[in-house]
LOGULUM-873178 format. One record per atom (N, C-alpha, C, O): residue in one letter; x, y, z. Coordinates in steps of 0.1 Angstrom, whole numbers, padded with zeros to 4 digits, always signed. Atoms other than C-alpha are relative to their C-alpha. Example, Ala and Ser with C-alpha at 12.3 -4.5 7.8 and 13.67 -1.06 7.14 Angstrom:
<recs>
a+0009-0012+0000;a+0123-0045+0078;a+0009+0012+0000;a+0019+0012+0007;s-0009-0011+0000;s+0137-0011+0071;s-0008+0011+0008;s-0003+0022+0009;
</recs>
This chain:
<recs>
m-0013-0008-0005;m+0875+1336-0768;m+0005-0005+0009;m-0003-0014+0012;r-0016+0011-0001;r+0905+1320-0752;r+0004+0008+0014;r+0011+0018+0013;q-0007-0004-0010;q+0911+1324-0715;q+0009-0011+0009;q+0004-0021+0015;s-0006+0010-0012;s+0937+1306-0694;s+0002-0008-0006;s+0002-0019-0001;g+0000+0017+0011;g+0943+1282-0725;g-0008-0009+0003;g-0005-0021+0002;v+0011+0010-0001;v+0913+1268-0719;v-0016+0014-0009;v-0022+0025-0008;q+0007-0012+0007;q+0891+1280-0745;q-0019+0002+0004;q-0024-0009+0006;s+0012+0003-0005;s+0850+1290-0736;s-0007-0005-0011;s-0004-0005-0023;g+0013+0007+0009;g+0819+1274-0748;g+0006-0013-0007;g+0000-0019-0017;n-0002+0013+0013;n+0839+1245-0762;n+0004-0012+0018;n+0011-0009+0027;a+0000+0014-0008;a+0836+1210-0737;a+0018-0010-0002;a+0019-0015-0013;s-0011+0008+0003;s+0870+1190-0737;s-0004-0016-0009;s-0013-0024-0008;s+0001+0014+0009;s+0873+1162-0763;s+0005-0010+0008;s+0014-0011+0016;p-0005+0013-0012;p+0869+1126-0748;p+0014-0003-0006;p+0014-0014-0003;e-0014+0001+0005;e+0904+1123-0762;e+0011+0006+0013;e+0019+0003+0022;v-0009-0007-0015;v+0915+1148-0739;v-0001-0003+0009;v+0010-0003+0014;l+0005+0004-0009;l+0897+1136-0711;l+0008-0012+0003;l+0013-0014+0015;e-0002+0011-0005;e+0911+1102-0716;e+0014+0005+0003;e+0018+0002+0014;q-0016+0001-0002;q+0949+1112-0717;q-0001+0010+0015;q+0009+0007+0021;e-0005-0001-0012;e+0945+1132-0684;e-0001-0008+0009;e+0006-0008+0018;a+0007+0013-0008;a+0927+1103-0669;a+0011-0014+0001;a+0011-0023+0010;l-0008+0009-0004;l+0958+1081-0680;l+0014+0007+0005;l+0025+0002+0009;q-0011-0009-0006;q+0981+1108-0669;q-0003-0002+0016;q+0000-0012+0022;k+0010+0004-0013;k+0964+1108-0637;k+0004-0015+0010;k+0008-0018+0021;r-0005+0015-0008;r+0969+1070-0630;r+0012-0002-0001;r+0016-0007+0010;t-0011-0002+0001;t+1004+1072-0642;t+0006+0008+0007;t+0019+0005+0007;d-0006-0009-0014;d+1013+1100-0614;d-0004-0009+0012;d+0005-0012+0020;a+0002+0008-0010;a+0996+1080-0590;a+0008-0012+0001;a+0013-0015+0012;s-0009+0016-0002;s+1015+1044-0600;s+0009+0007+0000;s+0016-0002+0004;s-0012+0001-0001;s+1046+1064-0600;s+0001+0006+0014;s+0011+0004+0021;e-0009+0000-0017;e+1043+1080-0565;e+0002-0015+0010;e+0012-0018+0017;l-0003+0012-0004;l+1032+1044-0554;l+0008-0004-0001;l+0008-0013+0008;a-0012+0006+0003;a+1064+1033-0565;a+0009+0003+0003;a+0019-0003+0002;s-0011-0005+0000;s+1084+1055-0554;s+0001+0000+0012;s+0012+0002+0015;k-0001+0003-0010;k+1076+1049-0520;k+0002-0015+0004;k+0011-0017+0011;h-0002+0014+0002;h+1075+1013-0521;h+0012-0005+0010;h+0023+0000+0008;p-0012+0002-0006;p+1098+0997-0493;p+0013-0007-0006;p+0023-0009+0001;v-0009+0006+0004;v+1119+0981-0520;v+0006+0015-0008;v+0018+0017-0009;a-0011-0009+0000;a+1127+1013-0533;a+0003+0012+0005;a+0008+0022-0001;g-0010-0003-0010;g+1137+1026-0500;g+0010-0001-0002;g+0018+0008-0004;l-0009+0003-0002;l+1157+1003-0498;l+0013+0003-0014;l+0025+0005-0013;a-0010-0004+0014;a+1174+1010-0536;a+0007+0017+0003;a+0017+0021-0004;d-0005-0011-0005;d+1178+1046-0517;d+0012+0000+0003;d+0023+0003-0001;q-0009+0001-0010;q+1191+1037-0488;q+0017-0009-0005;q+0027-0009+0003;y-0010+0007+0009;y+1217+1016-0510;y+0014+0016-0007;y+0025+0021-0004;m-0004-0017+0009;m+1226+1050-0534;m+0009+0010+0007;m+0019+0017+0004;r-0006-0008-0007;r+1232+1066-0504;r+0011-0003+0009;r+0017+0008+0011;l-0011+0008-0003;l+1258+1043-0484;l+0007-0001-0009;l+0018+0004-0007;s-0014+0001+0007;s+1276+1035-0514;s+0003+0015-0006;s+0013+0017-0014;g-0007-0016+0007;g+1278+1073-0523;g+0010+0007+0012;g+0019+0014+0009;d-0007+0002-0008;d+1291+1076-0487;d+0013-0006+0002;d+0022+0000+0007;w-0015+0007+0003;w+1320+1050-0492;w+0008+0003-0009;w+0020+0000-0008;f-0009-0009+0010;f+1333+1068-0523;f-0001+0010+0004;f-0007+0016-0005;k-0001-0013-0007;k+1334+1098-0504;k+0010-0002+0007;k+0019+0006+0006;d-0008+0003-0006;d+1355+1080-0481;d+0009-0006-0001;d+0017-0008+0008;e-0014+0005+0006;e+1377+1060-0505;e+0003+0008-0012;e+0010+0004-0022;v-0003-0010+0014;v+1380+1090-0530;v+0011-0006-0004;v+0011-0008-0016;n-0013-0002+0001;n+1419+1081-0528;n+0005-0017-0004;n+0016-0021-0004;l-0001+0016-0003;l+1412+1040-0532;l+0011-0003-0013;l+0022-0007-0010;l-0006+0004+0011;l+1427+1036-0568;l+0010+0004+0001;l+0019-0004-0001;e-0011+0000+0004;e+1455+1056-0566;e+0004-0001+0013;e+0015+0005+0013;q-0012+0012-0009;q+1467+1038-0530;q+0000-0008-0008;q+0012-0011-0009;a-0002+0015+0000;a+1461+1007-0546;a+0014+0000-0016;a+0021-0009-0020;g-0011-0004+0015;g+1485+1021-0580;g+0014+0002+0010;g+0025-0003+0007;r-0010-0002-0006;r+1508+1034-0553;r+0007-0014+0003;r+0018-0017+0000;q-0005+0009-0005;q+1509+1002-0535;q+0006-0013-0013;q+0016-0020-0012;q-0006+0009+0014;q+1515+0980-0570;q+0015+0004-0006;q+0024-0004-0009;i-0016-0001+0001;i+1544+1000-0579;i+0010-0003+0010;i+0020-0010+0006;e-0006+0007-0010;e+1558+0994-0546;e+0004-0015+0000;e+0015-0020+0000;q-0001+0014+0003;q+1552+0958-0551;q+0013-0006-0010;q+0020-0016-0010;v-0004+0004+0017;v+1567+0958-0586;v+0015+0006+0003;v+0023+0001-0004;q-0014-0006-0006;q+1599+0977-0572;q+0006-0008+0008;q+0018-0007+0009;l-0004+0008-0013;l+1603+0951-0543;l+0002-0012-0010;l+0012-0018-0008;g+0002+0008+0008;g+1596+0927-0570;g-0009-0012+0004;g-0004-0023+0002;f+0010+0006-0008;f+1567+0909-0554;f-0013-0003-0011;f-0021-0012-0012;h+0011+0000+0012;h+1546+0914-0584;h+0008+0002-0015;h+0019+0008-0016;t-0011-0008+0009;t+1558+0920-0619;t-0011+0008-0010;t-0023+0005-0010;q+0005-0012+0004;q+1547+0950-0641;q-0015-0007-0005;q-0024-0002+0001;e+0010+0005+0008;e+1519+0930-0661;e-0010-0005+0013;e-0022-0003+0014;e+0012+0004-0011;e+1503+0914-0629;e-0008+0013+0011;e-0018+0013+0018;a+0003-0014-0013;a+1501+0948-0608;a-0008+0003-0013;a-0020+0003-0009;l+0007-0008+0007;l+1485+0963-0642;l-0016-0011-0003;l-0027-0006-0005;v+0011+0010-0001;v+1460+0931-0643;v-0009+0002+0017;v-0021+0003+0020;k+0010-0007-0013;k+1448+0939-0607;k-0004+0013+0001;k-0016+0015+0005;l+0003-0011+0002;l+1449+0976-0613;l-0016+0000-0006;l-0027+0003-0002;n+0011-0002+0010;n+1426+0972-0640;n-0017-0010+0008;n-0029-0007+0007;r+0006+0006-0008;r+1406+0947-0618;r-0011+0013+0003;r-0020+0020-0001;l+0005-0014-0014;l+1399+0973-0590;l-0008+0010-0008;l-0019+0012-0004;k+0004-0014+0001;k+1392+1004-0614;k-0013-0006-0009;k-0023+0002-0009;d+0012+0005+0006;d+1366+0981-0634;d-0009-0003+0009;d-0021-0001+0007;a+0012+0004-0013;a+1351+0971-0600;a-0006+0012+0003;a-0019+0012+0003;w-0005-0018-0002;w+1354+1011-0593;w-0014+0001-0009;w-0026+0003-0005;e+0009-0007+0015;e+1335+1019-0625;e-0013-0006+0004;e-0023+0000+0007;m+0015+0007+0000;m+1308+0993-0622;m-0008+0005+0012;m-0020+0009+0011;i+0011-0003-0009;i+1296+1000-0591;i-0005+0015+0007;i-0012+0016+0017;r+0000-0015-0002;r+1296+1039-0591;r-0012-0001-0014;r-0023+0004-0013;w+0016+0001+0015;w+1272+1032-0628;w-0008-0005+0008;w-0018+0003+0009;y+0013+0012-0001;y+1250+1006-0611;y-0004+0012+0013;y-0013+0020+0009;r+0001-0001-0012;r+1249+1021-0574;r-0015+0016-0006;r-0026+0016-0001;t+0009-0006+0005;t+1229+1053-0595;t-0011-0009-0005;t-0022-0009+0001;l+0014+0005+0014;l+1207+1033-0624;l-0008-0013+0013;l-0018-0017+0007;i+0008+0008-0012;i+1192+1008-0590;i-0007+0009+0002;i-0017+0007-0006;p+0011-0008-0007;p+1172+1032-0577;p-0012-0001-0009;p-0022-0008-0011;v+0013+0000+0013;v+1156+1045-0607;v-0009-0009-0009;v-0021-0007-0012;k+0006+0007+0003;k+1150+1018-0623;k-0009-0008+0006;k-0020-0012+0001;t+0009+0004-0006;t+1138+1000-0594;t-0013+0006+0004;t-0021+0000+0010;v+0012-0005-0006;v+1111+1024-0588;v-0008-0001-0021;v-0020-0001-0019;s+0003+0002+0016;s+1101+1020-0630;s-0002-0014+0004;s-0013-0018+0002;a+0009+0016+0000;a+1099+0981-0621;a-0012+0004+0008;a-0023+0007+0004;l+0013-0004-0007;l+1077+0990-0596;l-0013-0001+0002;l-0020-0005+0011;r+0015-0006+0005;r+1049+1001-0613;r-0007-0013-0003;r-0019-0014-0002;a+0011+0010+0005;a+1041+0968-0624;a-0003-0006+0013;a-0011-0016+0013;a+0008+0008-0013;a+1035+0958-0589;a-0011+0009+0005;a-0020+0005+0013;t+0006-0010-0011;t+1020+0990-0578;t-0016+0005-0009;t-0026+0009-0003;d+0008+0000+0006;d+0998+0993-0609;d-0011-0010-0004;d-0006-0016-0015;t+0002+0015+0007;t+0973+0963-0616;t-0011+0000-0010;t-0016-0011-0013;t+0005-0001+0009;t+0954+0978-0643;t+0013-0001-0013;t+0008-0002-0024;m-0004-0002+0016;m+0984+0979-0669;m+0002-0010-0011;m+0007-0021-0008;d+0000+0006+0011;d+0984+0965-0700;d+0013-0010-0003;d+0025-0008+0002;q-0014+0009+0001;q+1007+0935-0715;q+0013+0007-0002;q+0024+0006+0003;p-0016-0003+0004;p+1031+0955-0732;p+0008+0009+0014;p+0018+0007+0020;l-0009-0006-0011;l+1039+0979-0706;l+0001-0006+0015;l+0005+0001+0024;l-0005+0009-0012;l+1041+0951-0678;l+0008-0003-0006;l+0018-0003+0001;t-0015+0008+0002;t+1066+0936-0700;t+0013+0009+0002;t+0023+0004+0007;y-0006-0007-0001;y+1082+0967-0703;y+0007+0006+0016;y+0018+0010+0016;h-0003-0002-0010;h+1085+0975-0666;h+0006-0017+0010;h+0012-0019+0020;l-0008+0012-0004;l+1093+0936-0662;l+0017+0003-0008;l+0025+0000+0001;g-0014+0001+0005;g+1127+0940-0680;g+0005+0015+0007;g+0017+0018+0003;k-0005-0003-0011;k+1133+0967-0656;k+0002-0006+0008;k+0013-0012+0010;a+0001+0013-0013;a+1129+0947-0631;a+0010-0008-0002;a+0016-0010+0008;k-0008+0012+0003;k+1152+0920-0646;k+0017+0011-0001;k+0027+0004+0002;l-0005-0013+0003;l+1177+0954-0653;l+0007+0003+0013;l+0019+0003+0016;v-0010-0002-0010;v+1179+0961-0620;v+0006-0014+0012;v+0013-0012+0021;l-0003+0014-0001;l+1185+0925-0610;l+0016-0003-0001;l+0025-0004+0007;v-0011-0003+0009;v+1212+0923-0635;v+0008+0008+0009;v+0017+0002+0016;s-0010-0010-0003;s+1229+0953-0622;s+0004+0000+0014;s+0015+0004+0017;i-0006+0005-0018;i+1228+0940-0579;i+0007-0011-0006;i+0018-0012-0001;d-0010+0009+0000;d+1243+0909-0593;d+0015+0004-0001;d+0025+0001+0006;r-0015-0005+0002;r+1271+0926-0610;r+0007+0005+0011;r+0018+0002+0016;s-0004-0011-0014;s+1272+0954-0580;s+0008-0012+0007;s+0020-0013+0008;l-0007+0013-0015;l+1278+0921-0553;l+0011-0006-0010;l+0016-0015-0003;l-0015+0005+0006;l+1310+0910-0580;l+0006+0009+0002;l+0015+0010+0010;a-0014-0010-0004;a+1324+0940-0581;a+0000+0005+0013;a+0011+0011+0011;w-0003+0000-0015;w+1324+0948-0544;w+0007-0014+0006;w+0015-0015+0015;q-0004+0013-0007;q+1332+0911-0539;q+0020+0004-0010;q+0030-0001-0006;t-0017-0002+0006;t+1368+0922-0563;t+0006+0006+0011;t+0016+0002+0017;i+0000-0009-0009;i+1367+0953-0540;i+0006-0009+0014;i+0014-0007+0023;l-0002+0008-0019;l+1371+0929-0509;l+0008-0011-0005;l+0009-0020+0003;t-0011+0015+0002;t+1395+0900-0526;t+0015+0011+0001;t+0026+0007+0004;h-0015-0008+0000;h+1421+0933-0528;h+0004+0006+0010;h+0016+0009+0014;y+0001-0005-0009;y+1409+0948-0500;y-0008-0003+0012;y-0018+0002+0016;p+0007+0006-0012;p+1403+0926-0472;p-0005+0004+0013;p-0015+0002+0019;e+0002-0010-0015;e+1406+0947-0442;e-0015+0009-0005;e-0023+0009+0004;k+0013-0003+0000;k+1374+0966-0458;k-0013-0003+0003;k-0023+0005+0005;t+0011+0016-0003;t+1352+0935-0451;t-0011+0007+0011;t-0023+0006+0009;d+0010-0006-0011;d+1338+0955-0418;d-0009+0010-0006;d-0021+0011-0006;d+0003-0018+0006;d+1333+0989-0436;d-0015-0004-0010;d-0026+0003-0009;l+0009-0004+0006;l+1312+0974-0461;l-0011-0015+0000;l-0017-0019-0010;l+0009+0010-0002;l+1291+0943-0447;l-0015+0002+0001;l-0025-0005+0000;d+0017-0003-0003;d+1261+0962-0438;d-0003+0007-0016;d-0015+0007-0020;m+0005-0004+0016;m+1262+0978-0478;m-0002-0012-0005;m-0011-0010-0014;l-0001+0014+0005;l+1264+0941-0487;l-0011-0002+0003;l-0020+0001-0005;a+0011+0006-0007;a+1240+0927-0467;a-0011+0006-0003;a-0020-0002-0001;l+0009-0013+0004;l+1216+0961-0478;l-0005-0006-0017;l-0016-0008-0021;l-0003+0006+0013;l+1223+0949-0513;l-0005-0013-0003;l-0012-0015-0012;s+0008+0014+0002;s+1216+0913-0509;s-0015+0000+0005;s-0021-0010+0000;r+0010-0003-0003;r+1182+0924-0491;r-0007+0003-0011;r-0016-0005-0014;l+0004-0004+0008;l+1175+0945-0519;l-0008-0010-0014;l-0018-0011-0021;r+0005+0010+0016;r+1175+0919-0546;r-0008-0013+0002;r-0012-0020-0007;r+0007+0007-0005;r+1158+0896-0524;r-0018+0003-0001;r-0028-0003-0004;e+0015-0006-0002;e+1129+0918-0518;e-0006+0002-0015;e-0017-0002-0018;m+0000-0005+0013;m+1131+0931-0556;m-0009-0019-0006;m-0021-0020-0010;e+0004+0016+0004;e+1127+0889-0565;e-0015-0004+0005;e-0023-0011-0001;a+0015+0005-0007;a+1097+0884-0539;a-0009+0010-0005;a-0021+0007-0001;t+0010-0011+0002;t+1079+0916-0555;t-0002-0005-0009;t-0014-0008-0009;l+0000+0000+0017;l+1084+0909-0591;l+0005-0016+0003;l+0015-0017+0009;p-0004+0016-0002;p+1086+0865-0590;p+0006+0001-0011;p+0018-0003-0012;e-0004+0008+0010;e+1087+0865-0626;e+0013+0008-0004;e+0022+0001-0008;a-0012-0006+0008;a+1115+0891-0637;a+0011-0007+0002;a+0018-0007-0008;r-0015+0006+0005;r+1146+0868-0628;r+0000-0008-0009;r+0011-0012-0013;a+0003+0011+0012;a+1128+0843-0658;a+0000+0011-0011;a+0006+0008-0021;f-0001-0009+0010;f+1123+0874-0679;f+0010-0003-0009;f+0020-0007-0004;q-0007-0001+0013;q+1141+0872-0713;q+0000+0009-0007;q-0008+0009-0017;r+0004-0013+0011;r+1148+0906-0729;r+0006-0004-0010;r+0015-0013-0011;p-0004+0005+0017;p+1150+0908-0766;p+0013+0006-0003;p+0017+0018-0004;g-0018-0005+0006;g+1187+0908-0776;g+0007+0000+0009;g+0019+0000+0005;l-0008+0001-0010;l+1200+0906-0742;l+0005-0014+0004;l+0016-0019+0002;d+0002+0017-0010;d+1189+0867-0720;d-0001-0007-0022;d-0002-0019-0024;
</recs>
């Protein structure tokens, strides 16, 4: 007779017990990774950058108006204005994309540092995630630099965020030193 999803009189098979133990270990590793100080930095970056995007929601529109004015006054050609606007738009989109990816992949990567019983294929997987985080941070910093190049007056507003992102990169490299040199198949 079956009650509450358990068969009476029938002990769990070794495969089921092994699967349950593996799930418990995975859950514990995920919880440790999500509470790691580096994960906290990644979450803080996501919040700060989200606040900045809310405050600067009209930045690209303002840039467009400024470039139209610059072209009309003869300071730039239309082609020069389009190049500038495309760079800003690309930087904007890159930052928006990576700001949410960085925290999620950071927690995944940190599982390599928090689970000492991890087998080699899984360790390789998590080192690939760590490399992805580092590349995402590098690209984000370049995109922020593009924003600052076009809007130097925003430097004071962005310094804390850029410092946080740089610290996140240093901490990730210190926590998983082999991640920077990791070669991702088909990418590096």
